[in-house]
Structures are given as structure tokens and as C-alpha cells.
VMD Tcl script that draws the C-alpha trace (Angstrom):
set ca {
  {94.53 -133.74 -160.26}
  {97.61 -131.83 -158.05}
  {97.32 -128.32 -156.51}
  {98.82 -125.80 -158.39}
  {101.43 -124.13 -156.03}
  {101.31 -120.41 -155.62}
  {102.27 -118.08 -156.88}
  {104.65 -115.11 -155.56}
  {103.52 -111.47 -156.29}
  {106.46 -109.48 -155.05}
  {105.02 -106.13 -156.55}
  {104.14 -103.41 -153.68}
  {99.96 -104.43 -153.13}
  {97.87 -106.18 -150.46}
  {96.15 -109.66 -150.80}
  {93.25 -108.41 -152.77}
  {95.57 -106.10 -155.26}
  {95.39 -106.06 -159.20}
  {97.65 -108.83 -159.69}
  {96.51 -111.18 -156.96}
  {93.22 -111.06 -158.39}
  {94.05 -111.67 -161.78}
  {95.60 -114.74 -160.82}
  {93.13 -116.02 -158.25}
  {90.80 -115.58 -161.34}
  {92.24 -118.29 -163.01}
  {92.71 -120.40 -160.07}
  {96.21 -119.97 -158.76}
  {96.68 -119.20 -154.79}
  {98.69 -116.21 -153.94}
  {102.01 -115.61 -152.02}
  {102.52 -111.86 -151.39}
  {105.74 -111.27 -150.86}
  {105.86 -107.65 -151.39}
  {109.70 -106.72 -151.80}
  {108.91 -103.17 -153.03}
  {106.69 -100.15 -151.69}
  {105.30 -97.21 -152.74}
  {105.83 -93.94 -150.75}
  {104.68 -90.19 -151.37}
  {107.37 -88.16 -152.63}
  {108.52 -83.93 -151.45}
  {106.56 -83.43 -155.32}
  {108.02 -79.95 -154.67}
  {109.25 -79.84 -158.49}
  {106.19 -81.65 -159.72}
  {103.97 -79.14 -158.38}
  {106.07 -76.47 -159.53}
  {105.78 -77.94 -163.11}
  {102.25 -78.40 -163.27}
  {101.90 -74.99 -162.12}
  {102.98 -74.00 -165.71}
  {101.89 -76.54 -167.80}
  {102.12 -74.05 -170.95}
  {105.72 -74.96 -170.78}
  {105.12 -79.00 -172.09}
  {104.07 -80.31 -175.13}
  {104.03 -83.43 -173.78}
  {103.32 -85.48 -170.37}
  {104.92 -89.47 -170.11}
  {103.91 -91.78 -167.57}
  {105.40 -95.05 -167.15}
  {103.35 -96.21 -164.16}
  {100.11 -96.50 -163.04}
  {102.16 -94.51 -159.77}
  {102.89 -91.66 -161.73}
  {99.36 -91.23 -163.22}
  {98.21 -91.02 -159.78}
  {100.53 -88.51 -158.70}
  {99.49 -86.39 -161.60}
  {95.85 -86.90 -162.01}
  {95.44 -86.18 -158.52}
  {96.73 -82.93 -158.98}
  {95.14 -82.63 -162.48}
  {91.56 -83.63 -163.53}
  {92.23 -83.70 -167.27}
  {95.24 -82.69 -169.29}
  {95.95 -79.03 -169.68}
  {95.15 -77.70 -173.17}
  {98.28 -78.37 -175.79}
  {99.88 -80.70 -173.65}
  {99.41 -84.44 -175.26}
  {99.85 -87.74 -173.07}
  {102.35 -90.89 -173.83}
  {101.92 -93.96 -171.99}
  {104.04 -97.22 -171.78}
  {102.44 -99.89 -171.39}
  {98.80 -100.58 -171.58}
  {98.13 -100.70 -168.21}
  {99.48 -97.58 -167.68}
  {97.26 -96.18 -170.35}
  {94.69 -97.81 -169.25}
  {94.70 -95.75 -165.53}
  {94.97 -92.90 -167.40}
  {91.48 -93.13 -169.49}
  {89.73 -94.51 -166.34}
  {90.95 -91.35 -164.67}
  {89.48 -89.47 -167.89}
  {92.34 -89.04 -169.68}
  {93.34 -89.55 -173.52}
  {96.61 -91.32 -174.49}
  {97.67 -89.79 -177.62}
  {101.13 -91.96 -177.75}
  {100.75 -95.53 -176.78}
  {104.23 -97.50 -178.24}
  {103.85 -101.23 -179.59}
  {106.75 -102.42 -177.56}
  {105.79 -101.22 -173.84}
  {108.85 -99.90 -172.17}
  {111.41 -97.26 -172.60}
  {112.80 -98.10 -175.98}
  {109.60 -98.46 -177.88}
  {108.49 -94.95 -176.28}
  {111.49 -93.63 -177.77}
  {110.92 -95.28 -181.20}
  {107.90 -94.50 -181.81}
  {108.59 -90.31 -181.15}
  {111.51 -91.02 -183.44}
  {108.98 -93.03 -186.20}
  {106.65 -90.18 -185.70}
  {109.23 -87.34 -186.89}
  {108.54 -85.68 -183.21}
  {111.31 -85.06 -180.41}
  {113.83 -82.09 -181.79}
  {112.51 -78.87 -179.77}
  {109.64 -81.35 -177.56}
  {109.27 -80.11 -174.01}
  {108.52 -83.23 -171.95}
  {108.00 -83.56 -168.73}
  {108.46 -86.71 -167.20}
  {106.80 -87.47 -163.44}
  {109.00 -90.48 -162.76}
  {110.20 -93.37 -159.46}
  {112.92 -91.95 -157.13}
  {114.31 -95.09 -159.06}
  {113.80 -94.54 -162.70}
  {116.66 -95.62 -164.85}
  {117.77 -92.60 -166.99}
  {116.69 -94.34 -170.39}
  {113.69 -92.58 -171.11}
  {115.19 -89.18 -169.88}
  {118.50 -89.84 -172.09}
  {116.91 -91.50 -175.40}
  {114.32 -88.46 -175.97}
  {117.22 -85.78 -175.34}
  {119.35 -88.00 -178.14}
  {116.27 -86.98 -180.70}
  {116.68 -83.03 -179.51}
  {113.53 -82.65 -176.68}
  {114.06 -81.36 -173.83}
  {113.19 -83.19 -170.89}
  {112.24 -82.17 -167.66}
  {112.06 -85.47 -165.02}
  {110.70 -84.70 -161.80}
  {110.28 -86.99 -158.94}
  {106.88 -88.14 -158.58}
  {106.77 -91.11 -156.11}
  {109.54 -93.34 -154.14}
  {110.20 -96.87 -154.68}
  {111.79 -98.12 -151.31}
  {112.43 -101.56 -149.95}
  {109.59 -103.35 -148.10}
  {109.82 -103.71 -144.21}
  {106.49 -106.11 -144.12}
  {108.10 -109.07 -146.48}
  {108.25 -112.06 -143.81}
  {112.26 -112.88 -145.21}
  {111.76 -116.11 -142.38}
  {108.56 -117.25 -144.37}
  {109.54 -116.92 -147.68}
  {112.90 -118.86 -146.83}
  {110.41 -121.60 -145.10}
  {108.43 -121.84 -149.23}
  {111.54 -122.03 -150.38}
  {113.43 -125.60 -148.42}
  {109.45 -126.71 -148.77}
  {109.19 -126.22 -152.35}
  {106.36 -124.56 -151.95}
  {106.50 -121.70 -154.62}
  {105.04 -122.62 -158.34}
  {106.16 -119.08 -159.86}
  {107.81 -115.33 -159.22}
  {106.45 -112.45 -160.63}
  {108.34 -109.47 -160.85}
  {106.90 -106.23 -162.31}
  {109.68 -104.37 -161.84}
  {113.72 -104.06 -161.44}
  {113.10 -103.01 -158.44}
  {111.50 -105.88 -157.03}
  {113.99 -108.29 -158.43}
  {116.50 -105.70 -156.68}
  {114.93 -105.80 -153.21}
  {114.12 -109.49 -153.22}
  {117.31 -111.15 -153.92}
  {118.56 -108.49 -151.23}
  {115.96 -109.27 -148.76}
  {116.18 -113.25 -148.98}
  {120.06 -113.19 -149.62}
  {121.68 -114.18 -153.05}
  {121.87 -117.95 -151.90}
  {118.21 -118.29 -150.99}
  {117.06 -115.91 -154.00}
  {118.99 -118.64 -156.30}
  {117.44 -121.83 -154.71}
  {113.99 -120.04 -155.30}
  {114.75 -119.43 -158.86}
  {116.11 -122.61 -159.32}
  {113.09 -124.15 -158.75}
  {110.39 -121.64 -159.37}
  {110.19 -119.52 -162.98}
  {110.61 -116.01 -163.19}
  {107.91 -113.92 -164.89}
  {108.46 -110.74 -166.10}
  {106.18 -108.39 -167.23}
  {108.54 -106.83 -169.46}
  {111.97 -106.07 -170.99}
  {113.41 -104.15 -168.59}
  {112.44 -106.04 -165.68}
  {114.29 -109.39 -167.70}
  {117.28 -107.69 -168.33}
  {117.91 -107.33 -164.36}
  {117.08 -111.17 -163.64}
  {119.12 -111.70 -166.69}
  {121.98 -110.04 -165.49}
  {122.44 -111.95 -162.54}
  {122.39 -115.13 -164.51}
  {118.76 -116.24 -164.71}
  {116.37 -116.93 -167.77}
  {112.98 -115.30 -167.22}
  {109.82 -116.06 -169.13}
  {108.56 -112.70 -170.62}
  {104.43 -112.33 -170.08}
  {102.06 -112.63 -172.79}
  {101.16 -108.96 -172.68}
  {102.92 -105.94 -170.52}
  {99.83 -106.41 -168.68}
  {98.99 -107.42 -164.83}
  {96.24 -110.31 -167.15}
  {99.22 -110.27 -169.18}
  {101.49 -111.51 -166.30}
  {98.97 -113.80 -164.47}
  {98.18 -115.68 -167.33}
  {101.60 -116.31 -168.54}
  {102.24 -117.26 -164.85}
  {99.65 -120.16 -165.09}
  {101.51 -121.72 -167.93}
  {104.77 -121.29 -165.80}
  {103.51 -123.20 -162.71}
  {102.10 -125.72 -165.12}
  {105.71 -126.05 -167.19}
  {107.78 -125.91 -163.69}
  {111.03 -124.20 -163.38}
  {111.98 -122.24 -166.21}
  {115.40 -120.32 -164.40}
  {118.32 -120.91 -164.48}
  {120.32 -121.21 -161.27}
  {123.52 -118.78 -161.98}
}
mol new
graphics top color blue
foreach p $ca { graphics top sphere $p radius 0.5 }
foreach p [lrange $ca 0 end-1] q [lrange $ca 1 end] { graphics top cylinder $p $q radius 0.2 }
display resetview
């Protein structure tokens, strides 16, 4: 049986990181091309908000990094504050930290969160704290505001381009057609990998290896560039890994723009 080609991990993690571990458990070799890295932010506004928790009815989390920033400061949610999580992976990290999850949208994206609040009849008059990335899209804040909520978005962490990515090694793998699939867990990873490789090599990569994405928002970052990504079977790292296995076995699924 021909060996499986490796899967590229573009998210901010090391070789023993959670997505890499999931991929290896399925028998897939891994290439770490961390296109982004996560750094601490100036959390002055976050600290101020958490010092007056009675000012908020809800806190919304969209990533494990936001969870980490808050749970490092609070061991449990303040009385009266309810918790929403976008995606089962984020919810799992919250629960591992001892926090309940009061709202988990069936659709693991910004639209799903907004729809879940709308369907519950919640929104108008709610005060919502949203600890976000420095690159957070305005979708959540804008959508909840349209429902009548008062949303306070505070920077909880910074997402920046990675300085550790060895671009020449990446290009060698692309030339050798030595990549089985490329995983993306955020729009920032798409943007930064394209920027690091250049548009031509990025296009060569995705013309030969299928792009597998964790959710619709990340998929949109690729479709806007002319590619057709494969959506993970579930918006979890396990789902991303399982879909990557199927994609490697099936072959290229992305379109050259």
C-alpha cells in the first residue's frame, strides 16, 4: 500500500499540538506550517470588564485562546453571567476549565450564534462581553447589535503572522508534490500562508492538495480567492482530522483560481 502523503497544519501549534495529535492518531504524517501565532494582548480593557461582571448578562467565546485569557483571570463565571460558545472545540475547553456552556449553536459560526440568540427570543437589552482576537471580524458584534444587544468587544489575544515558517522548505514540498492536504482553522491562516508563499506558490499548493477547513468562515476566505475547500465533517479538530484523511485518500479537491 502506497504511503499517505502528509497533511499540513497551518494553525498555531507545535508538533505535538492537538490537531497534529488527531492526524497522527489516524495514521497521517504531519507537516507543521504554522502560518500564524497567538500572542498576549494588552488586556487592559478585558481586565476592566472582568472587574465589573455585573455589567454583563452574557460572555461569548469563539476560540480556546479567548477562553484561556478569561479563565486565567476567573476560575468560574460570575453569578448572573451566562456563557455562549461557538463550536464544540471551544465549548470543550470551557467545560474542561469548569465553566458551564449555556448556549452552543448548532451551526458553529458567527451566523449560527446570532441565529441562536434570535431563536431564543434573546437579544434586545442584553449586555454581552465578547473577548476576541485582534483580527476578529465584526460579524458577531454587528449581528448581536442588530438584535438589540449591547456588545462590548475587548481584545483578549493577538493573532499575528508567524516568523517560524520555513518558506523554502514549504516550496520544496510543493515542487515535489509531497503534500496530501492542507488544513485551515481560521481565515487568518489562509491569509498568512498565501502571503508567506506568494499567490503563485499558494495556487500551486492548492491545485495539487485539497484544502480542508474547520468551518464556513474559513471556507469563505478560500472561496473568495477562487478555491473550493472541503468542509470538515464537524467543527472540531477531530472532525478536521477525519475529513483530512478522506481528502488525502480522494486526492486534490481545490480549484486553481
